[in-house]
HTML snippet that shows the backbone in 3Dmol.js (N, CA, C, O; Angstrom):
<script src="https://3Dmol.org/build/3Dmol-min.js"></script>
<div id="view" style="width:600px;height:400px;position:relative"></div>
<script>
const pdb = `
ATOM      1  N   MET A   1      54.892 -30.720 -16.965  1.00  0.00           N
ATOM      2  CA  MET A   1      54.709 -29.332 -17.339  1.00  0.00           C
ATOM      3  C   MET A   1      53.365 -28.842 -16.799  1.00  0.00           C
ATOM      4  O   MET A   1      52.365 -29.561 -16.813  1.00  0.00           O
ATOM      5  N   SER A   2      53.376 -27.623 -16.332  1.00  0.00           N
ATOM      6  CA  SER A   2      52.161 -27.053 -15.751  1.00  0.00           C
ATOM      7  C   SER A   2      51.203 -26.599 -16.835  1.00  0.00           C
ATOM      8  O   SER A   2      51.608 -26.160 -17.911  1.00  0.00           O
ATOM      9  N   SER A   3      49.944 -26.715 -16.528  1.00  0.00           N
ATOM     10  CA  SER A   3      48.930 -26.266 -17.481  1.00  0.00           C
ATOM     11  C   SER A   3      48.779 -24.741 -17.368  1.00  0.00           C
ATOM     12  O   SER A   3      49.177 -24.158 -16.360  1.00  0.00           O
ATOM     13  N   PRO A   4      48.216 -24.102 -18.379  1.00  0.00           N
ATOM     14  CA  PRO A   4      48.009 -22.650 -18.328  1.00  0.00           C
ATOM     15  C   PRO A   4      47.140 -22.228 -17.136  1.00  0.00           C
ATOM     16  O   PRO A   4      47.351 -21.161 -16.561  1.00  0.00           O
ATOM     17  N   GLU A   5      46.189 -23.046 -16.778  1.00  0.00           N
ATOM     18  CA  GLU A   5      45.329 -22.709 -15.635  1.00  0.00           C
ATOM     19  C   GLU A   5      46.127 -22.740 -14.324  1.00  0.00           C
ATOM     20  O   GLU A   5      45.927 -21.903 -13.444  1.00  0.00           O
ATOM     21  N   ASP A   6      47.035 -23.719 -14.210  1.00  0.00           N
ATOM     22  CA  ASP A   6      47.887 -23.796 -13.022  1.00  0.00           C
ATOM     23  C   ASP A   6      48.792 -22.570 -12.928  1.00  0.00           C
ATOM     24  O   ASP A   6      48.992 -22.015 -11.848  1.00  0.00           O
ATOM     25  N   LEU A   7      49.335 -22.157 -14.070  1.00  0.00           N
ATOM     26  CA  LEU A   7      50.203 -20.985 -14.090  1.00  0.00           C
ATOM     27  C   LEU A   7      49.427 -19.720 -13.723  1.00  0.00           C
ATOM     28  O   LEU A   7      49.932 -18.869 -12.992  1.00  0.00           O
ATOM     29  N   LYS A   8      48.203 -19.600 -14.231  1.00  0.00           N
ATOM     30  CA  LYS A   8      47.375 -18.442 -13.892  1.00  0.00           C
ATOM     31  C   LYS A   8      47.096 -18.392 -12.395  1.00  0.00           C
ATOM     32  O   LYS A   8      47.152 -17.333 -11.771  1.00  0.00           O
ATOM     33  N   GLN A   9      46.799 -19.552 -11.837  1.00  0.00           N
ATOM     34  CA  GLN A   9      46.520 -19.612 -10.397  1.00  0.00           C
ATOM     35  C   GLN A   9      47.764 -19.264  -9.589  1.00  0.00           C
ATOM     36  O   GLN A   9      47.682 -18.566  -8.579  1.00  0.00           O
ATOM     37  N   GLU A  10      48.904 -19.749 -10.034  1.00  0.00           N
ATOM     38  CA  GLU A  10      50.149 -19.447  -9.331  1.00  0.00           C
ATOM     39  C   GLU A  10      50.455 -17.951  -9.389  1.00  0.00           C
ATOM     40  O   GLU A  10      50.893 -17.363  -8.400  1.00  0.00           O
ATOM     41  N   ILE A  11      50.226 -17.349 -10.537  1.00  0.00           N
ATOM     42  CA  ILE A  11      50.442 -15.900 -10.676  1.00  0.00           C
ATOM     43  C   ILE A  11      49.504 -15.131  -9.750  1.00  0.00           C
ATOM     44  O   ILE A  11      49.930 -14.185  -9.088  1.00  0.00           O
ATOM     45  N   GLU A  12      48.248 -15.523  -9.698  1.00  0.00           N
ATOM     46  CA  GLU A  12      47.290 -14.863  -8.806  1.00  0.00           C
ATOM     47  C   GLU A  12      47.694 -15.025  -7.344  1.00  0.00           C
ATOM     48  O   GLU A  12      47.571 -14.088  -6.555  1.00  0.00           O
ATOM     49  N   ASP A  13      48.171 -16.202  -6.986  1.00  0.00           N
ATOM     50  CA  ASP A  13      48.631 -16.438  -5.617  1.00  0.00           C
ATOM     51  C   ASP A  13      49.827 -15.544  -5.277  1.00  0.00           C
ATOM     52  O   ASP A  13      49.915 -15.000  -4.177  1.00  0.00           O
ATOM     53  N   LEU A  14      50.744 -15.402  -6.237  1.00  0.00           N
ATOM     54  CA  LEU A  14      51.909 -14.543  -6.015  1.00  0.00           C
ATOM     55  C   LEU A  14      51.497 -13.078  -5.873  1.00  0.00           C
ATOM     56  O   LEU A  14      52.046 -12.351  -5.045  1.00  0.00           O
ATOM     57  N   LYS A  15      50.538 -12.653  -6.678  1.00  0.00           N
ATOM     58  CA  LYS A  15      50.030 -11.272  -6.577  1.00  0.00           C
ATOM     59  C   LYS A  15      49.426 -11.029  -5.200  1.00  0.00           C
ATOM     60  O   LYS A  15      49.668  -9.995  -4.578  1.00  0.00           O
ATOM     61  N   THR A  16      48.651 -11.977  -4.740  1.00  0.00           N
ATOM     62  CA  THR A  16      48.030 -11.851  -3.419  1.00  0.00           C
ATOM     63  C   THR A  16      49.090 -11.813  -2.324  1.00  0.00           C
ATOM     64  O   THR A  16      49.000 -11.029  -1.380  1.00  0.00           O
ATOM     65  N   SER A  17      50.080 -12.662  -2.466  1.00  0.00           N
ATOM     66  CA  SER A  17      51.163 -12.710  -1.484  1.00  0.00           C
ATOM     67  C   SER A  17      51.924 -11.392  -1.443  1.00  0.00           C
ATOM     68  O   SER A  17      52.242 -10.897  -0.361  1.00  0.00           O
ATOM     69  N   GLN A  18      52.219 -10.820  -2.599  1.00  0.00           N
ATOM     70  CA  GLN A  18      52.933  -9.549  -2.663  1.00  0.00           C
ATOM     71  C   GLN A  18      52.098  -8.422  -2.074  1.00  0.00           C
ATOM     72  O   GLN A  18      52.621  -7.574  -1.353  1.00  0.00           O
ATOM     73  N   ALA A  19      50.812  -8.408  -2.375  1.00  0.00           N
ATOM     74  CA  ALA A  19      49.932  -7.361  -1.835  1.00  0.00           C
ATOM     75  C   ALA A  19      49.860  -7.468  -0.316  1.00  0.00           C
ATOM     76  O   ALA A  19      49.864  -6.455   0.383  1.00  0.00           O
ATOM     77  N   THR A  20      49.794  -8.685   0.189  1.00  0.00           N
ATOM     78  CA  THR A  20      49.741  -8.890   1.641  1.00  0.00           C
ATOM     79  C   THR A  20      51.030  -8.418   2.290  1.00  0.00           C
ATOM     80  O   THR A  20      51.006  -7.768   3.335  1.00  0.00           O
ATOM     81  N   GLN A  21      52.150  -8.747   1.670  1.00  0.00           N
ATOM     82  CA  GLN A  21      53.436  -8.330   2.218  1.00  0.00           C
ATOM     83  C   GLN A  21      53.567  -6.811   2.195  1.00  0.00           C
ATOM     84  O   GLN A  21      54.049  -6.220   3.161  1.00  0.00           O
ATOM     85  N   ALA A  22      53.148  -6.174   1.110  1.00  0.00           N
ATOM     86  CA  ALA A  22      53.224  -4.714   1.021  1.00  0.00           C
ATOM     87  C   ALA A  22      52.352  -4.060   2.089  1.00  0.00           C
ATOM     88  O   ALA A  22      52.756  -3.074   2.706  1.00  0.00           O
ATOM     89  N   ALA A  23      51.168  -4.601   2.306  1.00  0.00           N
ATOM     90  CA  ALA A  23      50.284  -4.049   3.332  1.00  0.00           C
ATOM     91  C   ALA A  23      50.882  -4.221   4.724  1.00  0.00           C
ATOM     92  O   ALA A  23      50.779  -3.324   5.561  1.00  0.00           O
ATOM     93  N   ALA A  24      51.498  -5.353   4.969  1.00  0.00           N
ATOM     94  CA  ALA A  24      52.129  -5.593   6.270  1.00  0.00           C
ATOM     95  C   ALA A  24      53.286  -4.628   6.495  1.00  0.00           C
ATOM     96  O   ALA A  24      53.457  -4.115   7.601  1.00  0.00           O
ATOM     97  N   GLN A  25      54.075  -4.378   5.466  1.00  0.00           N
ATOM     98  CA  GLN A  25      55.191  -3.446   5.599  1.00  0.00           C
ATOM     99  C   GLN A  25      54.702  -2.024   5.820  1.00  0.00           C
ATOM    100  O   GLN A  25      55.287  -1.283   6.610  1.00  0.00           O
ATOM    101  N   ALA A  26      53.639  -1.637   5.136  1.00  0.00           N
ATOM    102  CA  ALA A  26      53.072  -0.302   5.334  1.00  0.00           C
ATOM    103  C   ALA A  26      52.521  -0.163   6.753  1.00  0.00           C
ATOM    104  O   ALA A  26      52.682   0.878   7.390  1.00  0.00           O
ATOM    105  N   GLY A  27      51.881  -1.201   7.233  1.00  0.00           N
ATOM    106  CA  GLY A  27      51.364  -1.180   8.598  1.00  0.00           C
ATOM    107  C   GLY A  27      52.474  -1.078   9.624  1.00  0.00           C
ATOM    108  O   GLY A  27      52.345  -0.367  10.619  1.00  0.00           O
ATOM    109  N   GLN A  28      53.555  -1.783   9.384  1.00  0.00           N
ATOM    110  CA  GLN A  28      54.703  -1.739  10.304  1.00  0.00           C
ATOM    111  C   GLN A  28      55.307  -0.334  10.314  1.00  0.00           C
ATOM    112  O   GLN A  28      55.655   0.188  11.373  1.00  0.00           O
ATOM    113  N   ALA A  29      55.428   0.266   9.150  1.00  0.00           N
ATOM    114  CA  ALA A  29      56.012   1.607   9.069  1.00  0.00           C
ATOM    115  C   ALA A  29      55.132   2.627   9.779  1.00  0.00           C
ATOM    116  O   ALA A  29      55.642   3.487  10.498  1.00  0.00           O
ATOM    117  N   SER A  30      53.827   2.545   9.588  1.00  0.00           N
ATOM    118  CA  SER A  30      52.939   3.504  10.245  1.00  0.00           C
ATOM    119  C   SER A  30      52.901   3.278  11.751  1.00  0.00           C
ATOM    120  O   SER A  30      52.792   4.234  12.519  1.00  0.00           O
ATOM    121  N   THR A  31      52.989   2.032  12.177  1.00  0.00           N
ATOM    122  CA  THR A  31      53.032   1.750  13.616  1.00  0.00           C
ATOM    123  C   THR A  31      54.296   2.331  14.233  1.00  0.00           C
ATOM    124  O   THR A  31      54.247   2.913  15.316  1.00  0.00           O
ATOM    125  N   MET A  32      55.417   2.178  13.558  1.00  0.00           N
ATOM    126  CA  MET A  32      56.676   2.726  14.063  1.00  0.00           C
ATOM    127  C   MET A  32      56.614   4.248  14.133  1.00  0.00           C
ATOM    128  O   MET A  32      57.077   4.838  15.109  1.00  0.00           O
ATOM    129  N   ALA A  33      56.055   4.883  13.125  1.00  0.00           N
ATOM    130  CA  ALA A  33      55.940   6.341  13.123  1.00  0.00           C
ATOM    131  C   ALA A  33      55.046   6.817  14.270  1.00  0.00           C
ATOM    132  O   ALA A  33      55.360   7.801  14.940  1.00  0.00           O
ATOM    133  N   ALA A  34      53.942   6.120  14.492  1.00  0.00           N
ATOM    134  CA  ALA A  34      53.042   6.495  15.588  1.00  0.00           C
ATOM    135  C   ALA A  34      53.717   6.292  16.939  1.00  0.00           C
ATOM    136  O   ALA A  34      53.533   7.095  17.853  1.00  0.00           O
ATOM    137  N   THR A  35      54.491   5.231  17.069  1.00  0.00           N
ATOM    138  CA  THR A  35      55.199   4.974  18.322  1.00  0.00           C
ATOM    139  C   THR A  35      56.208   6.076  18.604  1.00  0.00           C
ATOM    140  O   THR A  35      56.310   6.560  19.732  1.00  0.00           O
ATOM    141  N   GLN A  36      56.948   6.469  17.585  1.00  0.00           N
ATOM    142  CA  GLN A  36      57.941   7.529  17.771  1.00  0.00           C
ATOM    143  C   GLN A  36      57.265   8.851  18.098  1.00  0.00           C
ATOM    144  O   GLN A  36      57.743   9.590  18.958  1.00  0.00           O
ATOM    145  N   ALA A  37      56.160   9.161  17.428  1.00  0.00           N
ATOM    146  CA  ALA A  37      55.439  10.401  17.707  1.00  0.00           C
ATOM    147  C   ALA A  37      54.920  10.395  19.139  1.00  0.00           C
ATOM    148  O   ALA A  37      54.992  11.409  19.834  1.00  0.00           O
ATOM    149  N   GLY A  38      54.402   9.263  19.576  1.00  0.00           N
ATOM    150  CA  GLY A  38      53.916   9.154  20.952  1.00  0.00           C
ATOM    151  C   GLY A  38      55.034   9.310  21.960  1.00  0.00           C
ATOM    152  O   GLY A  38      54.848   9.924  23.010  1.00  0.00           O
ATOM    153  N   THR A  39      56.192   8.761  21.646  1.00  0.00           N
ATOM    154  CA  THR A  39      57.341   8.872  22.547  1.00  0.00           C
ATOM    155  C   THR A  39      57.765  10.327  22.692  1.00  0.00           C
ATOM    156  O   THR A  39      57.983  10.810  23.803  1.00  0.00           O
ATOM    157  N   TRP A  40      57.880  11.020  21.565  1.00  0.00           N
ATOM    158  CA  TRP A  40      58.287  12.431  21.603  1.00  0.00           C
ATOM    159  C   TRP A  40      57.248  13.285  22.316  1.00  0.00           C
ATOM    160  O   TRP A  40      57.607  14.200  23.057  1.00  0.00           O
ATOM    161  N   THR A  41      55.978  13.002  22.104  1.00  0.00           N
ATOM    162  CA  THR A  41      54.923  13.755  22.776  1.00  0.00           C
ATOM    163  C   THR A  41      54.994  13.544  24.281  1.00  0.00           C
ATOM    164  O   THR A  41      54.857  14.492  25.054  1.00  0.00           O
ATOM    165  N   THR A  42      55.207  12.310  24.691  1.00  0.00           N
ATOM    166  CA  THR A  42      55.309  12.009  26.121  1.00  0.00           C
ATOM    167  C   THR A  42      56.515  12.705  26.742  1.00  0.00           C
ATOM    168  O   THR A  42      56.419  13.244  27.845  1.00  0.00           O
ATOM    169  N   MET A  43      57.640  12.697  26.049  1.00  0.00           N
ATOM    170  CA  MET A  43      58.829  13.363  26.585  1.00  0.00           C
ATOM    171  C   MET A  43      58.617  14.872  26.674  1.00  0.00           C
ATOM    172  O   MET A  43      59.041  15.502  27.643  1.00  0.00           O
ATOM    173  N   ALA A  44      57.965  15.453  25.669  1.00  0.00           N
ATOM    174  CA  ALA A  44      57.700  16.891  25.700  1.00  0.00           C
ATOM    175  C   ALA A  44      56.762  17.245  26.853  1.00  0.00           C
ATOM    176  O   ALA A  44      56.985  18.231  27.555  1.00  0.00           O
ATOM    177  N   ALA A  45      55.717  16.446  27.047  1.00  0.00           N
ATOM    178  CA  ALA A  45      54.790  16.702  28.151  1.00  0.00           C
ATOM    179  C   ALA A  45      55.500  16.567  29.493  1.00  0.00           C
ATOM    180  O   ALA A  45      55.246  17.348  30.409  1.00  0.00           O
ATOM    181  N   GLY A  46      56.378  15.593  29.616  1.00  0.00           N
ATOM    182  CA  GLY A  46      57.139  15.418  30.849  1.00  0.00           C
ATOM    183  C   GLY A  46      58.066  16.591  31.116  1.00  0.00           C
ATOM    184  O   GLY A  46      58.216  17.017  32.261  1.00  0.00           O
ATOM    185  N   ALA A  47      58.688  17.116  30.067  1.00  0.00           N
ATOM    186  CA  ALA A  47      59.585  18.258  30.222  1.00  0.00           C
ATOM    187  C   ALA A  47      58.803  19.493  30.662  1.00  0.00           C
ATOM    188  O   ALA A  47      59.254  20.241  31.530  1.00  0.00           O
ATOM    189  N   VAL A  48      57.645  19.704  30.070  1.00  0.00           N
ATOM    190  CA  VAL A  48      56.808  20.842  30.450  1.00  0.00           C
ATOM    191  C   VAL A  48      56.367  20.698  31.905  1.00  0.00           C
ATOM    192  O   VAL A  48      56.416  21.664  32.667  1.00  0.00           O
ATOM    193  N   ALA A  49      55.941  19.506  32.290  1.00  0.00           N
ATOM    194  CA  ALA A  49      55.508  19.280  33.668  1.00  0.00           C
ATOM    195  C   ALA A  49      56.656  19.503  34.648  1.00  0.00           C
ATOM    196  O   ALA A  49      56.445  20.032  35.739  1.00  0.00           O
ATOM    197  N   LEU A  50      57.859  19.105  34.269  1.00  0.00           N
ATOM    198  CA  LEU A  50      59.019  19.311  35.132  1.00  0.00           C
ATOM    199  C   LEU A  50      59.284  20.800  35.339  1.00  0.00           C
ATOM    200  O   LEU A  50      59.513  21.246  36.464  1.00  0.00           O
ATOM    201  N   ILE A  51      59.252  21.558  34.256  1.00  0.00           N
ATOM    202  CA  ILE A  51      59.494  23.007  34.358  1.00  0.00           C
ATOM    203  C   ILE A  51      58.406  23.685  35.179  1.00  0.00           C
ATOM    204  O   ILE A  51      58.703  24.522  36.032  1.00  0.00           O
ATOM    205  N   VAL A  52      57.149  23.330  34.929  1.00  0.00           N
ATOM    206  CA  VAL A  52      56.040  23.888  35.709  1.00  0.00           C
ATOM    207  C   VAL A  52      56.211  23.513  37.183  1.00  0.00           C
ATOM    208  O   VAL A  52      55.963  24.333  38.067  1.00  0.00           O
ATOM    209  N   GLY A  53      56.626  22.296  37.441  1.00  0.00           N
ATOM    210  CA  GLY A  53      56.856  21.853  38.814  1.00  0.00           C
ATOM    211  C   GLY A  53      57.943  22.663  39.510  1.00  0.00           C
ATOM    212  O   GLY A  53      57.821  22.986  40.691  1.00  0.00           O
ATOM    213  N   PHE A  54      58.997  22.988  38.785  1.00  0.00           N
ATOM    214  CA  PHE A  54      60.056  23.820  39.363  1.00  0.00           C
ATOM    215  C   PHE A  54      59.493  25.170  39.792  1.00  0.00           C
ATOM    216  O   PHE A  54      59.702  25.610  40.922  1.00  0.00           O
ATOM    217  N   PHE A  55      58.773  25.825  38.872  1.00  0.00           N
ATOM    218  CA  PHE A  55      58.234  27.151  39.184  1.00  0.00           C
ATOM    219  C   PHE A  55      57.174  27.089  40.274  1.00  0.00           C
ATOM    220  O   PHE A  55      57.094  27.987  41.113  1.00  0.00           O
ATOM    221  N   LEU A  56      56.372  26.053  40.269  1.00  0.00           N
ATOM    222  CA  LEU A  56      55.375  25.899  41.322  1.00  0.00           C
ATOM    223  C   LEU A  56      56.059  25.695  42.669  1.00  0.00           C
ATOM    224  O   LEU A  56      55.642  26.272  43.673  1.00  0.00           O
ATOM    225  N   GLY A  57      57.099  24.884  42.692  1.00  0.00           N
ATOM    226  CA  GLY A  57      57.850  24.668  43.920  1.00  0.00           C
ATOM    227  C   GLY A  57      58.489  25.965  44.424  1.00  0.00           C
ATOM    228  O   GLY A  57      58.474  26.245  45.622  1.00  0.00           O
ATOM    229  N   LEU A  58      59.042  26.741  43.515  1.00  0.00           N
ATOM    230  CA  LEU A  58      59.636  28.027  43.911  1.00  0.00           C
ATOM    231  C   LEU A  58      58.570  28.967  44.453  1.00  0.00           C
ATOM    232  O   LEU A  58      58.795  29.653  45.451  1.00  0.00           O
ATOM    233  N   ALA A  59      57.413  29.003  43.803  1.00  0.00           N
ATOM    234  CA  ALA A  59      56.340  29.884  44.249  1.00  0.00           C
ATOM    235  C   ALA A  59      55.859  29.487  45.642  1.00  0.00           C
ATOM    236  O   ALA A  59      55.616  30.348  46.488  1.00  0.00           O
ATOM    237  N   ILE A  60      55.722  28.187  45.879  1.00  0.00           N
ATOM    238  CA  ILE A  60      55.277  27.716  47.201  1.00  0.00           C
ATOM    239  C   ILE A  60      56.334  28.032  48.253  1.00  0.00           C
ATOM    240  O   ILE A  60      56.005  28.464  49.359  1.00  0.00           O
ATOM    241  N   ALA A  61      57.601  27.817  47.910  1.00  0.00           N
ATOM    242  CA  ALA A  61      58.685  28.077  48.868  1.00  0.00           C
ATOM    243  C   ALA A  61      58.780  29.565  49.200  1.00  0.00           C
ATOM    244  O   ALA A  61      59.062  29.919  50.345  1.00  0.00           O
ATOM    245  N   ASN A  62      58.552  30.431  48.230  1.00  0.00           N
ATOM    246  CA  ASN A  62      58.658  31.869  48.467  1.00  0.00           C
ATOM    247  C   ASN A  62      57.420  32.448  49.124  1.00  0.00           C
ATOM    248  O   ASN A  62      57.470  33.568  49.632  1.00  0.00           O
ATOM    249  N   SER A  63      56.324  31.731  49.130  1.00  0.00           N
ATOM    250  CA  SER A  63      55.104  32.255  49.742  1.00  0.00           C
ATOM    251  C   SER A  63      55.078  32.084  51.254  1.00  0.00           C
ATOM    252  O   SER A  63      54.203  32.644  51.914  1.00  0.00           O
ATOM    253  N   LYS A  64      55.997  31.338  51.810  1.00  0.00           N
ATOM    254  CA  LYS A  64      56.010  31.097  53.258  1.00  0.00           C
ATOM    255  C   LYS A  64      56.942  32.012  53.971  1.00  0.00           C
ATOM    256  O   LYS A  64      57.067  31.936  55.194  1.00  0.00           O
TER     257      LYS A  64
END
`;
const viewer = $3Dmol.createViewer("view");
viewer.addModel(pdb, "pdb");
viewer.setStyle({}, {cartoon: {color: "spectrum"}});
viewer.zoomTo();
viewer.render();
</script>
């Protein structure tokens, strides 16, 4: 049978383990959100550059 001190230590270890796991999950979620935001920002910037490129190309073609 475990002593009360052993049980207290085991409980503290479990608390630490749970806190570590919760922090890791929160970090994973925030990393995923940042990755998705970066992806959407990159796609939006690419779309804007494509449209600007079309108009710039038309302007250059019509200036000659």
